[in-house]
C-alpha positions in Angstrom: -5.2 -27.8 16.1 -5.8 -24.1 16.7 -6.3 -23.8 12.9 -9.9 -25.1 13.4 -10.6 -22.3 15.8 -9.3 -19.7 13.4 -11.2 -21.3 10.5 -14.4 -21.2 12.4 -13.8 -17.5 13.1 -13.2 -17.0 9.4 -9.6 -16.0 9.8 -8.1 -17.6 6.7 -4.5 -16.5 7.0 -4.2 -17.4 10.7 -5.9 -20.8 10.1 -3.7 -21.5 7.1 -0.5 -20.5 9.1 -1.5 -22.9 11.9 -2.1 -25.8 9.5 1.2 -25.1 7.7 3.0 -25.1 11.0 1.4 -28.4 11.9 2.4 -30.2 8.7 5.9 -28.7 9.0 6.2 -30.3 12.5 4.5 -33.5 11.5 4.3 -34.1 7.7 2.1 -37.2 8.3 -0.7 -35.2 10.0 -3.4 -36.1 7.5 -6.1 -34.1 9.2 -4.1 -30.9 8.9 -3.5 -31.5 5.2 -7.2 -32.2 4.7 -8.3 -29.1 6.7 -5.8 -26.9 4.8 -7.3 -28.3 1.6 -10.8 -27.4 2.7 -9.6 -23.8 3.5 -8.1 -23.5 0.1 -11.2 -25.0 -1.6 -13.6 -22.7 0.3 -11.5 -19.7 -0.8 -11.4 -20.8 -4.4 -7.8 -21.9 -4.5 -8.5 -25.2 -6.2 -5.0 -26.2 -7.2 -3.8 -25.7 -3.7 -6.8 -27.6 -2.3 -6.2 -30.5 -4.6 -2.5 -30.7 -3.6 -3.5 -30.8 0.1 -6.1 -33.4 -0.4 -3.7 -35.5 -2.3 -1.1 -35.2 0.4 -3.6 -36.4 3.0 -4.5 -39.4 0.7 -0.9 -40.2 0.1 -0.5 -40.5 3.9 -3.7 -42.6 4.2 -5.1 -43.9 1.0 -8.4 -44.8 2.8 -8.9 -41.4 4.5 -12.6 -40.9 3.7 -12.7 -37.2 4.4 -9.9 -36.3 2.0 -11.3 -38.7 -0.6 -14.7 -37.2 -0.4 -13.3 -33.6 -0.5 -11.2 -34.4 -3.5 -14.3 -35.9 -5.3 -16.2 -32.7 -4.4 -13.4 -30.6 -5.8 -13.4 -32.5 -9.1 -17.1 -31.8 -9.4 -16.6 -28.0 -9.4 -16.6 -26.3 -12.8 -13.6 -24.1 -12.0 -14.1 -21.8 -15.0 -17.7 -21.0 -14.1 -17.1 -20.3 -10.4 -17.5 -16.7 -9.7 -17.6 -14.9 -6.4 -20.9 -13.3 -5.7 -21.5 -10.0 -3.9 -22.7 -11.9 -0.9 -19.4 -13.8 -0.9 -17.4 -10.6 -1.1 -19.4 -9.1 1.8 -18.9 -12.3 3.8 -15.1 -12.1 3.2 -15.0 -8.4 4.2 -16.9 -9.1 7.4 -14.7 -12.1 8.2 -11.6 -9.9 7.7 -13.0 -7.3 10.1 -13.8 -10.0 12.6 -10.2 -11.2 12.4 -8.9 -7.7 13.0 -11.3 -7.3 16.0 -10.1 -10.5 17.7 -6.4 -9.7 17.4 
């Protein structure tokens, strides 16, 4: 899925769009659900991440990657998670990189 390429480039919106398209075409595509969940998790959208991980697990209850990611998500203290200045700088640079590669 091209979503992996966009994700590695740090282009959140493009990667997310690619994963959404993939699950619209094939709702049983567990890897796309899991990868979309990881994107959401990495961006601090924990409710969306949980939904995506649960969708992957619903498709395959033994899917280790989604099970592990869901367990990792449950270990996050959501109220105490704050974005650091370094994180903000990383997101700005990622945004600029996405614009550059258009």
